[in-house]
N, C-alpha and C positions, 0 to 999 in steps of 0.2 A: 504494500500500500504506499502510495506517495504521501509525503509530508506536505501540508499546505500552510501557507502564511496565515497566522491566526487573526491578523488585522482585518482582511475583508470579511472573514467569518463573524468576527465580533460586530462590525458594522451592520452586517445582514441581520444578525441576531437582535440587535437593538431596533433595527427598522421593523422587523416582523413583530416584535413586542409592541412598538408604538402603534403599528396598524392594528394589532389586536385590541389594544386599549381604546383606539378610536372607534373600532366596530362595537365594542362593549358600550361606549358612551352613545353611539348611534341607536344601539338596541334599547337602551334605557330611555333616551330622548323621544324616540318614535314609538316605543312600545311594540316593536316588531321582533318576534322571536326568531326569525330567519337569521338575523345578524349574530345571534348567540353561537350558532354552530361555526360560522365563519370566524368569529372572534376566538373561539376556542382553538380552531386550527392554527390561526396566525400566532397565537401565544405559544402553543406547543411547538411550532417551527422555530419561534424565537429562542425558547428554552434549549432546544436541540442545537441550534447554531451556536449559542453562547457556551454551552458545554463542550461542543466540538472545538471551539476556539481555545478553551482552557486546556483541553487534553493536548492540543498541538504544541 
């Protein structure tokens, strides 16, 4: 397996977490439950990318 530079992974993780929080806020503001699934997926991706950047 090749080593990756952790900086881009960390930036992507923070961006995914930010998008997840934004979708969570949109779900609360609009009262739409469809945004909750999208928010959960984005937050999970953010956590995975951040964990991957720490391991590298």
